[in-house]
N, C-alpha and C positions, 0 to 999 in steps of 0.2 A: 702852452700854445696860446697865441693871441686870439682874442675873440673878435671876429670880423663881422661887420654888419651883413645881414642877408637882405638883399634888395631885389625886388622883382623888376626886371627890365623888359620893356616891350621890345620885340624884334625890330631891328632897323631895316630900312629899304635895302641897304647893302647886304645884310644877312639873308633877306628874302631872295635877292638876285643870286647870291652865291648858292643858296639851296636849289633854286630853279636850275642853275647851270649843272650842279652836282647830280640832281635827279635826271636831267636830260642825258648826261653822259652815261649814267648807270643804265637807264632804259635803252639808250643806243647800243651799249655794250651787249646787253641781253638780246636785243633784237638782231644785232649783227651776228652773234653766235648762232642764234636760231635760224637766221636766213642762210648762213654759210654751212650749217651742220652737215647737210647731205653731200656737199662737195668736198668735205674735209677728209683727208686720208686717216687711217687708223693710227698711224705713227705721226706724232706732232712734235715740232721743235718746242722745247719748253725752257731752255736755258741758253743764254748767250755769254761768251767769254768777254774778256776785257777789250778785245778787238771788235766786238759786235758780231762775231761768228757763232753759228749754232754749235753748242757743245753738249747739249743734253736733250733727250727725247722723252716723250711720254705718250700715253694713248689719247684718243679724241676726247674722252671724258675729262681730261685735264683742262679743257677749255672752259669748263664750268667754274673752276676755282677762282679766277680773278674777278668775275662779276660777283660771285658769292662773297669773297673777301671785301670787295668794294661796298656791297650792301652792309656788311657787318661794320666796316669802318664808318660808313655814313650814319648808321643808326647809333653806334657807340659815341661818335663825336657830337652828334646832335643831342644825345642825352647829356653828355659831359658839358655842353655849352649852357645847359640850364642851371649849373651849379658853380658859377665863377668864384664864389667865396671859398671854395676848397682848393683852388689852384695855388701853385707856387708863384710868388711875385718877386721881382728883383728889389722892390722897396716895400717898407711896411704899409699895410692897408689901414687907413683911418676912416672915420666917418666923413671927413672932408674929401678924401680922394677915392673913396670906394666906388662911386658911380662911374667915374672916368676910367679907373683901372679895370673894373668889371666889363665895361663896354669894350675897351681895348682888347682885353683877353678873349672875350666872346668873338670878336671880329677876327682875332688871330686863329682861334679854333675853327671857325667857319671858313676862313681863307685856306687854312691847311687842308681841311676836309675837301674842298674843291680841287686844290692842286693835286692831292693824293689820288682822288677819283680820276682826274684827267690823266695822271701818270699811269694808272691801271688801265684806263681805256686805250692809251697809246701802246702799252705793252701787249694788250690783248689783240689790238689791230695788227701789230708787228708780228705776233705769233701766227695769226691767221694768214697774213701776207706771205710769211716765210713758208708756211705749209703749202700754200697755193703755188708758189714759185719754186719750191724745192730746196733752195739754198740761199735765200735772200739774207742780207746782213741787216742788223739793227741800225736804224738811222740815228747816228750819234748826235747830230746837230739838234734834232728835236728833243731827244732824251736829255741832252745837256741843257737846253733851254728850260725844260720842265724842272730839272734839278736846281738850276739857278733860281727859278721862281720859288721853289720850295724853301731853299736856304735863305734867299732874299726876303721872303715873307717873314720867316722867323726872326732874322736880324732886324728888319724894319720894326716889327711890333715890340721887340725887346727894347730897342732904343726909344721907341715911343712911350713905353711903359716907364722907363727911367725918367724921361722928361715930364711925365705926368705926376711926379711926386706930390 
C-alpha cells in the first residue's frame, strides 16, 4: 500500500457554507417533525413505489428515522472528511498532488453530505405532506433534481480529481 502524506487542511469557505446548509436542513427537519407531531395520524405513509404512489405504511414514530439517519450521516461524513489520505483516488497520490487531491475529495464529501441531507429533508417533508393530505404522490420533479445533483456532484468531482493528477 502506498504511503500517502498526511496533511492538515484548513476548512474552506465552501466547506463551511455547505456545513451551515446541512445543519440548517437537519434542524429544520427536526423542528418540522416536532411542529407537525400532534397533527399527524398514527398510520403514516413510509414508502413510495416507482410511480410515486404510497405503497408502504408505518406508525408515527417512523417520522423520527429520517432526521436521525440524517444526523448520523452528517456526523459520519464530517468525521470522514478529516482523513482524506485514506480515501480511494482515481490517480496515485504524491507529495506534489496531495494537497489538491485532498481538498477536492473533502469538498466532494461535504457536497455529498449536503445533497444527501437535502434529499432526506425532502423525503421527510413529502411523507408529512402525504400524511396530511391522505394520499398525495411524491413530487418526482424535485426528487429527480436532487438525484441529478447527487450523481452530478460525484461525476464532477471524479473528473476534477483525474484532471488534478
